[in-house]
All heavy atoms as TSV, in Angstrom:
chain	resi	resn	atom	element	x	y	z
A	1	MET	N	N	0.839	-1.175	0.000
A	1	MET	CA	C	0.000	0.000	0.000
A	1	MET	C	C	0.891	1.248	0.000
A	1	MET	O	O	1.832	1.336	0.771
A	1	MET	CB	C	-0.869	-0.023	1.246
A	1	MET	CG	C	-2.035	0.856	1.177
A	1	MET	SD	S	-3.126	0.381	2.529
A	1	MET	CE	C	-4.313	1.627	2.354
A	2	ALA	N	N	0.610	2.171	-0.876
A	2	ALA	CA	C	1.437	3.368	-1.012
A	2	ALA	C	C	1.104	4.377	0.076
A	2	ALA	O	O	-0.043	4.479	0.513
A	2	ALA	CB	C	1.226	3.987	-2.376
A	3	LYS	N	N	2.110	5.113	0.498
A	3	LYS	CA	C	1.898	6.160	1.486
A	3	LYS	C	C	1.678	7.488	0.788
A	3	LYS	O	O	2.267	7.751	-0.250
A	3	LYS	CB	C	3.118	6.277	2.397
A	3	LYS	CG	C	3.302	5.102	3.307
A	3	LYS	CD	C	4.454	5.371	4.242
A	3	LYS	CE	C	4.677	4.211	5.169
A	3	LYS	NZ	N	5.790	4.464	6.069
A	4	LYS	N	N	0.842	8.317	1.372
A	4	LYS	CA	C	0.628	9.650	0.827
A	4	LYS	C	C	1.711	10.585	1.346
A	4	LYS	O	O	2.132	10.473	2.491
A	4	LYS	CB	C	-0.729	10.203	1.263
A	4	LYS	CG	C	-1.894	9.584	0.579
A	4	LYS	CD	C	-3.150	10.316	0.985
A	4	LYS	CE	C	-4.345	9.800	0.249
A	4	LYS	NZ	N	-5.562	10.532	0.610
A	5	THR	N	N	2.150	11.491	0.499
A	5	THR	CA	C	3.086	12.505	0.966
A	5	THR	C	C	2.303	13.637	1.592
A	5	THR	O	O	1.211	13.979	1.149
A	5	THR	CB	C	3.945	13.043	-0.190
A	5	THR	OG1	O	3.074	13.570	-1.179
A	5	THR	CG2	C	4.808	11.954	-0.783
A	6	VAL	N	N	2.868	14.208	2.612
A	6	VAL	CA	C	2.169	15.252	3.345
A	6	VAL	C	C	2.516	16.597	2.722
A	6	VAL	O	O	3.673	16.984	2.660
A	6	VAL	CB	C	2.562	15.222	4.837
A	6	VAL	CG1	C	1.848	16.327	5.595
A	6	VAL	CG2	C	2.243	13.862	5.429
A	7	ALA	N	N	1.514	17.300	2.232
A	7	ALA	CA	C	1.725	18.589	1.578
A	7	ALA	C	C	1.891	19.721	2.574
A	7	ALA	O	O	2.255	20.816	2.206
A	7	ALA	CB	C	0.579	18.893	0.645
A	8	SER	N	N	1.650	19.466	3.836
A	8	SER	CA	C	1.730	20.535	4.826
A	8	SER	C	C	3.130	20.715	5.387
A	8	SER	O	O	3.309	21.391	6.379
A	8	SER	CB	C	0.744	20.263	5.959
A	8	SER	OG	O	1.121	19.083	6.633
A	9	LEU	N	N	4.136	20.130	4.759
A	9	LEU	CA	C	5.502	20.308	5.236
A	9	LEU	C	C	6.044	21.690	4.909
A	9	LEU	O	O	6.991	22.145	5.533
A	9	LEU	CB	C	6.417	19.237	4.623
A	9	LEU	CG	C	6.139	17.801	5.055
A	9	LEU	CD1	C	7.051	16.853	4.302
A	9	LEU	CD2	C	6.320	17.644	6.548
A	10	GLN	N	N	5.466	22.358	3.938
A	10	GLN	CA	C	5.910	23.692	3.585
A	10	GLN	C	C	5.421	24.693	4.608
A	10	GLN	O	O	4.371	24.528	5.213
A	10	GLN	CB	C	5.348	24.099	2.227
A	10	GLN	CG	C	5.883	23.325	1.078
A	10	GLN	CD	C	5.279	23.837	-0.225
A	10	GLN	OE1	O	4.332	24.613	-0.212
A	10	GLN	NE2	N	5.840	23.408	-1.317
A	11	LYS	N	N	6.198	25.747	4.763
A	11	LYS	CA	C	5.741	26.853	5.590
A	11	LYS	C	C	4.867	27.739	4.714
A	11	LYS	O	O	4.871	27.649	3.502
A	11	LYS	CB	C	6.934	27.630	6.122
A	11	LYS	CG	C	7.782	26.788	7.053
A	11	LYS	CD	C	8.985	27.531	7.535
A	11	LYS	CE	C	9.815	26.603	8.392
A	11	LYS	NZ	N	11.157	27.044	8.564
A	12	GLY	N	N	4.125	28.628	5.303
A	12	GLY	CA	C	3.194	29.464	4.561
A	12	GLY	C	C	3.847	30.526	3.711
A	12	GLY	O	O	3.182	31.325	3.087
A	13	GLU	N	N	5.171	30.591	3.655
A	13	GLU	CA	C	5.871	31.661	2.959
A	13	GLU	C	C	6.416	31.193	1.616
A	13	GLU	O	O	7.458	31.637	1.182
A	13	GLU	CB	C	7.006	32.170	3.827
A	13	GLU	CG	C	6.547	32.646	5.186
A	13	GLU	CD	C	7.697	32.965	6.102
A	13	GLU	OE1	O	8.843	32.892	5.648
A	13	GLU	OE2	O	7.445	33.280	7.254
A	14	GLY	N	N	5.729	30.309	0.951
A	14	GLY	CA	C	6.238	29.763	-0.293
A	14	GLY	C	C	6.160	30.710	-1.474
A	14	GLY	O	O	6.827	30.526	-2.467
A	15	ARG	N	N	5.371	31.747	-1.375
A	15	ARG	CA	C	5.198	32.657	-2.507
A	15	ARG	C	C	5.962	33.957	-2.330
A	15	ARG	O	O	5.605	34.968	-2.912
A	15	ARG	CB	C	3.721	32.945	-2.713
A	15	ARG	CG	C	2.961	31.701	-3.095
A	15	ARG	CD	C	1.573	32.039	-3.512
A	15	ARG	NE	N	0.852	30.820	-3.803
A	15	ARG	CZ	C	0.439	30.487	-5.005
A	15	ARG	NH1	N	0.680	31.274	-6.011
A	15	ARG	NH2	N	-0.211	29.371	-5.198
A	16	THR	N	N	7.000	33.970	-1.531
A	16	THR	CA	C	7.788	35.188	-1.370
A	16	THR	C	C	8.881	35.280	-2.416
A	16	THR	O	O	9.554	36.294	-2.501
A	16	THR	CB	C	8.411	35.254	0.029
A	16	THR	OG1	O	9.224	34.100	0.232
A	16	THR	CG2	C	7.335	35.310	1.093
A	17	TYR	N	N	9.064	34.232	-3.223
A	17	TYR	CA	C	10.066	34.227	-4.276
A	17	TYR	C	C	9.384	34.068	-5.627
A	17	TYR	O	O	8.345	33.431	-5.742
A	17	TYR	CB	C	11.057	33.069	-4.087
A	17	TYR	CG	C	12.061	33.335	-3.003
A	17	TYR	CD1	C	11.788	33.022	-1.685
A	17	TYR	CD2	C	13.289	33.906	-3.303
A	17	TYR	CE1	C	12.699	33.266	-0.686
A	17	TYR	CE2	C	14.217	34.158	-2.315
A	17	TYR	CZ	C	13.930	33.834	-1.016
A	17	TYR	OH	O	14.839	34.089	-0.029
A	18	SER	N	N	9.982	34.657	-6.647
A	18	SER	CA	C	9.473	34.541	-8.003
A	18	SER	C	C	10.581	34.020	-8.902
A	18	SER	O	O	11.756	34.295	-8.673
A	18	SER	CB	C	9.013	35.894	-8.535
A	18	SER	OG	O	7.962	36.378	-7.767
A	19	LYS	N	N	10.198	33.286	-9.928
A	19	LYS	CA	C	11.155	32.789	-10.905
A	19	LYS	C	C	11.217	33.794	-12.047
A	19	LYS	O	O	10.218	34.073	-12.697
A	19	LYS	CB	C	10.727	31.426	-11.428
A	19	LYS	CG	C	11.719	30.791	-12.358
A	19	LYS	CD	C	11.202	29.454	-12.819
A	19	LYS	CE	C	12.327	28.478	-12.940
A	19	LYS	NZ	N	11.843	27.163	-13.347
A	20	VAL	N	N	12.405	34.349	-12.281
A	20	VAL	CA	C	12.605	35.331	-13.330
A	20	VAL	C	C	13.362	34.656	-14.469
A	20	VAL	O	O	14.416	34.069	-14.262
A	20	VAL	CB	C	13.402	36.548	-12.808
A	20	VAL	CG1	C	13.671	37.537	-13.921
A	20	VAL	CG2	C	12.648	37.210	-11.678
A	21	ILE	N	N	12.801	34.735	-15.675
A	21	ILE	CA	C	13.425	34.140	-16.852
A	21	ILE	C	C	13.756	35.271	-17.816
A	21	ILE	O	O	12.865	35.994	-18.265
A	21	ILE	CB	C	12.502	33.111	-17.527
A	21	ILE	CG1	C	12.124	32.032	-16.524
A	21	ILE	CG2	C	13.171	32.510	-18.745
A	21	ILE	CD1	C	11.072	31.081	-17.018
A	22	LYS	N	N	15.057	35.442	-18.122
A	22	LYS	CA	C	15.489	36.495	-19.037
A	22	LYS	C	C	16.081	35.863	-20.291
A	22	LYS	O	O	16.742	34.839	-20.230
A	22	LYS	CB	C	16.560	37.370	-18.390
A	22	LYS	CG	C	16.073	38.180	-17.231
A	22	LYS	CD	C	17.049	39.249	-16.828
A	22	LYS	CE	C	18.327	38.693	-16.278
A	22	LYS	NZ	N	19.229	39.716	-15.776
A	23	MET	N	N	15.848	36.485	-21.432
A	23	MET	CA	C	16.440	36.040	-22.679
A	23	MET	C	C	17.656	36.917	-22.946
A	23	MET	O	O	17.538	38.143	-23.048
A	23	MET	CB	C	15.431	36.149	-23.824
A	23	MET	CG	C	15.894	35.486	-25.088
A	23	MET	SD	S	14.603	35.323	-26.329
A	23	MET	CE	C	14.426	37.000	-26.850
A	24	VAL	N	N	18.833	36.297	-23.040
A	24	VAL	CA	C	20.084	37.022	-23.174
A	24	VAL	C	C	20.807	36.517	-24.415
A	24	VAL	O	O	20.851	35.313	-24.669
A	24	VAL	CB	C	20.972	36.807	-21.923
A	24	VAL	CG1	C	22.266	37.566	-22.033
A	24	VAL	CG2	C	20.222	37.206	-20.672
A	25	LYS	N	N	21.387	37.432	-25.169
A	25	LYS	CA	C	22.140	37.047	-26.363
A	25	LYS	C	C	23.557	36.669	-25.954
A	25	LYS	O	O	24.247	37.418	-25.273
A	25	LYS	CB	C	22.161	38.198	-27.360
A	25	LYS	CG	C	22.694	37.810	-28.706
A	25	LYS	CD	C	22.457	38.906	-29.717
A	25	LYS	CE	C	22.866	38.429	-31.084
A	25	LYS	NZ	N	22.545	39.422	-32.109
A	26	SER	N	N	23.998	35.505	-26.384
A	26	SER	CA	C	25.322	35.009	-26.049
A	26	SER	C	C	26.370	35.766	-26.858
A	26	SER	O	O	26.262	35.859	-28.077
A	26	SER	CB	C	25.417	33.512	-26.350
A	26	SER	OG	O	26.734	33.057	-26.180
A	27	PRO	N	N	27.392	36.318	-26.205
A	27	PRO	CA	C	28.418	37.045	-26.961
A	27	PRO	C	C	29.296	36.126	-27.820
A	27	PRO	O	O	29.837	36.551	-28.830
A	27	PRO	CB	C	29.236	37.726	-25.868
A	27	PRO	CG	C	28.996	36.947	-24.641
A	27	PRO	CD	C	27.623	36.349	-24.778
A	28	LYS	N	N	29.411	34.872	-27.442
A	28	LYS	CA	C	30.277	33.945	-28.165
A	28	LYS	C	C	29.637	33.456	-29.463
A	28	LYS	O	O	30.250	33.515	-30.530
A	28	LYS	CB	C	30.619	32.748	-27.275
A	28	LYS	CG	C	31.702	31.848	-27.851
A	28	LYS	CD	C	31.885	30.577	-27.032
A	28	LYS	CE	C	32.393	30.861	-25.656
A	28	LYS	NZ	N	32.686	29.623	-24.919
A	29	THR	N	N	28.392	32.996	-29.397
A	29	THR	CA	C	27.758	32.395	-30.569
A	29	THR	C	C	26.717	33.291	-31.220
A	29	THR	O	O	26.356	33.075	-32.367
A	29	THR	CB	C	27.069	31.077	-30.185
A	29	THR	OG1	O	26.045	31.361	-29.236
A	29	THR	CG2	C	28.059	30.090	-29.615
A	30	GLY	N	N	26.211	34.278	-30.498
A	30	GLY	CA	C	25.167	35.135	-31.026
A	30	GLY	C	C	23.777	34.559	-30.861
A	30	GLY	O	O	22.791	35.193	-31.227
A	31	ALA	N	N	23.668	33.354	-30.341
A	31	ALA	CA	C	22.366	32.731	-30.119
A	31	ALA	C	C	21.768	33.253	-28.815
A	31	ALA	O	O	22.475	33.708	-27.924
A	31	ALA	CB	C	22.514	31.216	-30.054
A	32	TYR	N	N	20.475	33.178	-28.724
A	32	TYR	CA	C	19.792	33.607	-27.503
A	32	TYR	C	C	19.687	32.432	-26.540
A	32	TYR	O	O	19.406	31.311	-26.934
A	32	TYR	CB	C	18.396	34.142	-27.816
A	32	TYR	CG	C	18.434	35.516	-28.421
A	32	TYR	CD1	C	18.372	35.687	-29.793
A	32	TYR	CD2	C	18.544	36.635	-27.619
A	32	TYR	CE1	C	18.414	36.957	-30.351
A	32	TYR	CE2	C	18.587	37.907	-28.168
A	32	TYR	CZ	C	18.523	38.055	-29.534
A	32	TYR	OH	O	18.564	39.312	-30.075
A	33	ILE	N	N	19.944	32.726	-25.258
A	33	ILE	CA	C	19.819	31.727	-24.209
A	33	ILE	C	C	18.897	32.282	-23.126
A	33	ILE	O	O	18.686	33.492	-23.042
A	33	ILE	CB	C	21.193	31.351	-23.607
A	33	ILE	CG1	C	21.903	32.586	-23.059
A	33	ILE	CG2	C	22.054	30.653	-24.619
A	33	ILE	CD1	C	23.172	32.289	-22.305
A	34	PHE	N	N	18.343	31.404	-22.346
A	34	PHE	CA	C	17.452	31.798	-21.266
A	34	PHE	C	C	18.156	31.617	-19.931
A	34	PHE	O	O	18.715	30.559	-19.656
A	34	PHE	CB	C	16.173	30.965	-21.290
A	34	PHE	CG	C	15.325	31.227	-22.495
A	34	PHE	CD1	C	15.393	30.407	-23.594
A	34	PHE	CD2	C	14.465	32.302	-22.513
A	34	PHE	CE1	C	14.608	30.645	-24.712
A	34	PHE	CE2	C	13.674	32.559	-23.614
A	34	PHE	CZ	C	13.748	31.730	-24.713
A	35	GLN	N	N	18.131	32.663	-19.098
A	35	GLN	CA	C	18.689	32.594	-17.753
A	35	GLN	C	C	17.535	32.597	-16.768
A	35	GLN	O	O	16.679	33.476	-16.807
A	35	GLN	CB	C	19.585	33.790	-17.467
A	35	GLN	CG	C	20.885	33.769	-18.218
A	35	GLN	CD	C	21.745	34.962	-17.856
A	35	GLN	OE1	O	21.246	35.991	-17.435
A	35	GLN	NE2	N	23.033	34.812	-18.027
A	36	GLU	N	N	17.531	31.622	-15.871
A	36	GLU	CA	C	16.475	31.521	-14.866
A	36	GLU	C	C	17.056	31.804	-13.492
A	36	GLU	O	O	18.145	31.334	-13.165
A	36	GLU	CB	C	15.864	30.124	-14.889
A	36	GLU	CG	C	15.199	29.771	-16.179
A	36	GLU	CD	C	14.568	28.397	-16.146
A	36	GLU	OE1	O	14.556	27.768	-15.070
A	36	GLU	OE2	O	14.094	27.954	-17.197
A	37	GLU	N	N	16.325	32.567	-12.691
A	37	GLU	CA	C	16.746	32.900	-11.331
A	37	GLU	C	C	15.535	32.876	-10.407
A	37	GLU	O	O	14.436	33.222	-10.822
A	37	GLU	CB	C	17.302	34.327	-11.273
A	37	GLU	CG	C	18.706	34.508	-11.735
A	37	GLU	CD	C	19.137	35.945	-11.516
A	37	GLU	OE1	O	19.410	36.317	-10.359
A	37	GLU	OE2	O	19.167	36.684	-12.501
A	38	MET	N	N	15.768	32.507	-9.169
A	38	MET	CA	C	14.756	32.643	-8.128
A	38	MET	C	C	15.143	33.863	-7.287
A	38	MET	O	O	16.222	33.892	-6.699
A	38	MET	CB	C	14.711	31.394	-7.247
A	38	MET	CG	C	14.204	30.172	-7.960
A	38	MET	SD	S	12.514	30.279	-8.503
A	38	MET	CE	C	11.637	30.196	-6.976
A	39	VAL	N	N	14.295	34.877	-7.285
A	39	VAL	CA	C	14.590	36.116	-6.568
A	39	VAL	C	C	13.411	36.460	-5.662
A	39	VAL	O	O	12.276	36.082	-5.936
A	39	VAL	CB	C	14.868	37.278	-7.542
A	39	VAL	CG1	C	16.121	37.030	-8.348
A	39	VAL	CG2	C	13.704	37.509	-8.464
A	40	PRO	N	N	13.670	37.199	-4.581
A	40	PRO	CA	C	12.563	37.654	-3.726
A	40	PRO	C	C	11.651	38.605	-4.501
A	40	PRO	O	O	12.088	39.296	-5.423
A	40	PRO	CB	C	13.260	38.395	-2.588
A	40	PRO	CG	C	14.661	37.907	-2.606
A	40	PRO	CD	C	14.964	37.524	-4.008
A	41	ASN	N	N	10.385	38.633	-4.143
A	41	ASN	CA	C	9.406	39.454	-4.860
A	41	ASN	C	C	9.761	40.935	-4.849
A	41	ASN	O	O	9.458	41.649	-5.792
A	41	ASN	CB	C	8.017	39.265	-4.255
A	41	ASN	CG	C	7.430	37.916	-4.579
A	41	ASN	OD1	O	7.858	37.245	-5.506
A	41	ASN	ND2	N	6.450	37.515	-3.806
A	42	GLU	N	N	10.423	41.411	-3.803
A	42	GLU	CA	C	10.760	42.828	-3.706
A	42	GLU	C	C	11.817	43.239	-4.725
A	42	GLU	O	O	11.868	44.392	-5.123
A	42	GLU	CB	C	11.270	43.160	-2.298
A	42	GLU	CG	C	10.235	42.994	-1.210
A	42	GLU	CD	C	10.134	41.559	-0.743
A	42	GLU	OE1	O	11.131	40.818	-0.814
A	42	GLU	OE2	O	9.033	41.167	-0.319
A	43	SER	N	N	12.671	42.325	-5.164
A	43	SER	CA	C	13.778	42.708	-6.035
A	43	SER	C	C	13.601	42.245	-7.480
A	43	SER	O	O	14.561	42.231	-8.238
A	43	SER	CB	C	15.094	42.153	-5.475
A	43	SER	OG	O	15.032	40.747	-5.454
A	44	VAL	N	N	12.387	41.925	-7.887
A	44	VAL	CA	C	12.147	41.477	-9.257
A	44	VAL	C	C	12.426	42.599	-10.249
A	44	VAL	O	O	13.095	42.407	-11.264
A	44	VAL	CB	C	10.703	40.945	-9.418
A	44	VAL	CG1	C	10.363	40.727	-10.875
A	44	VAL	CG2	C	10.530	39.667	-8.642
A	45	LYS	N	N	11.955	43.805	-9.965
A	45	LYS	CA	C	12.167	44.927	-10.876
A	45	LYS	C	C	13.646	45.292	-10.974
A	45	LYS	O	O	14.123	45.696	-12.029
A	45	LYS	CB	C	11.348	46.137	-10.433
A	45	LYS	CG	C	9.865	45.942	-10.649
A	45	LYS	CD	C	9.098	47.189	-10.347
A	45	LYS	CE	C	7.629	46.940	-10.600
A	45	LYS	NZ	N	6.823	48.143	-10.368
A	46	ASP	N	N	14.405	45.145	-9.884
A	46	ASP	CA	C	15.835	45.431	-9.924
A	46	ASP	C	C	16.573	44.445	-10.809
A	46	ASP	O	O	17.459	44.827	-11.572
A	46	ASP	CB	C	16.425	45.382	-8.510
A	46	ASP	CG	C	15.831	46.443	-7.602
A	46	ASP	OD1	O	15.383	47.487	-8.124
A	46	ASP	OD2	O	15.813	46.210	-6.391
A	47	VAL	N	N	16.198	43.182	-10.746
A	47	VAL	CA	C	16.856	42.157	-11.548
A	47	VAL	C	C	16.540	42.346	-13.025
A	47	VAL	O	O	17.410	42.207	-13.885
A	47	VAL	CB	C	16.430	40.752	-11.072
A	47	VAL	CG1	C	16.919	39.678	-12.016
A	47	VAL	CG2	C	16.948	40.494	-9.665
A	48	LEU	N	N	15.298	42.697	-13.339
A	48	LEU	CA	C	14.910	42.874	-14.738
A	48	LEU	C	C	15.479	44.134	-15.352
A	48	LEU	O	O	15.643	44.222	-16.554
A	48	LEU	CB	C	13.384	42.872	-14.864
A	48	LEU	CG	C	12.712	41.539	-14.582
A	48	LEU	CD1	C	11.203	41.701	-14.652
A	48	LEU	CD2	C	13.170	40.484	-15.556
A	49	SER	N	N	15.794	45.134	-14.547
A	49	SER	CA	C	16.324	46.382	-15.090
A	49	SER	C	C	17.807	46.280	-15.439
A	49	SER	O	O	18.319	47.114	-16.159
A	49	SER	CB	C	16.104	47.532	-14.102
A	49	SER	OG	O	16.878	47.311	-12.937
A	50	LYS	N	N	18.494	45.248	-14.982
A	50	LYS	CA	C	19.929	45.094	-15.263
A	50	LYS	C	C	20.156	44.578	-16.650
A	50	LYS	O	O	19.439	43.866	-17.231
A	50	LYS	CB	C	20.568	44.146	-14.259
A	50	LYS	CG	C	20.634	44.716	-12.889
A	50	LYS	CD	C	21.305	43.758	-11.948
A	50	LYS	CE	C	21.303	44.298	-10.548
A	50	LYS	NZ	N	21.869	43.389	-9.596
Protein backbone atom coordinates (compact mmCIF):
# COMPACT_ATOMS: atom_id res chain seq x y z
CA MET A 1 0.00 0.00 0.00
CA ALA A 2 1.44 3.37 -1.01
CA LYS A 3 1.90 6.16 1.49
CA LYS A 4 0.63 9.65 0.83
CA THR A 5 3.09 12.50 0.97
CA VAL A 6 2.17 15.25 3.34
CA ALA A 7 1.73 18.59 1.58
CA SER A 8 1.73 20.54 4.83
CA LEU A 9 5.50 20.31 5.24
CA GLN A 10 5.91 23.69 3.58
CA LYS A 11 5.74 26.85 5.59
CA GLY A 12 3.19 29.46 4.56
CA GLU A 13 5.87 31.66 2.96
CA GLY A 14 6.24 29.76 -0.29
CA ARG A 15 5.20 32.66 -2.51
CA THR A 16 7.79 35.19 -1.37
CA TYR A 17 10.07 34.23 -4.28
CA SER A 18 9.47 34.54 -8.00
CA LYS A 19 11.15 32.79 -10.91
CA VAL A 20 12.60 35.33 -13.33
CA ILE A 21 13.42 34.14 -16.85
CA LYS A 22 15.49 36.50 -19.04
CA MET A 23 16.44 36.04 -22.68
CA VAL A 24 20.08 37.02 -23.17
CA LYS A 25 22.14 37.05 -26.36
CA SER A 26 25.32 35.01 -26.05
CA PRO A 27 28.42 37.04 -26.96
CA LYS A 28 30.28 33.94 -28.16
CA THR A 29 27.76 32.40 -30.57
CA GLY A 30 25.17 35.14 -31.03
CA ALA A 31 22.37 32.73 -30.12
CA TYR A 32 19.79 33.61 -27.50
CA ILE A 33 19.82 31.73 -24.21
CA PHE A 34 17.45 31.80 -21.27
CA GLN A 35 18.69 32.59 -17.75
CA GLU A 36 16.48 31.52 -14.87
CA GLU A 37 16.75 32.90 -11.33
CA MET A 38 14.76 32.64 -8.13
CA VAL A 39 14.59 36.12 -6.57
CA PRO A 40 12.56 37.65 -3.73
CA ASN A 41 9.41 39.45 -4.86
CA GLU A 42 10.76 42.83 -3.71
CA SER A 43 13.78 42.71 -6.03
CA VAL A 44 12.15 41.48 -9.26
CA LYS A 45 12.17 44.93 -10.88
CA ASP A 46 15.83 45.43 -9.92
CA VAL A 47 16.86 42.16 -11.55
CA LEU A 48 14.91 42.87 -14.74
CA SER A 49 16.32 46.38 -15.09
CA LYS A 50 19.93 45.09 -15.26
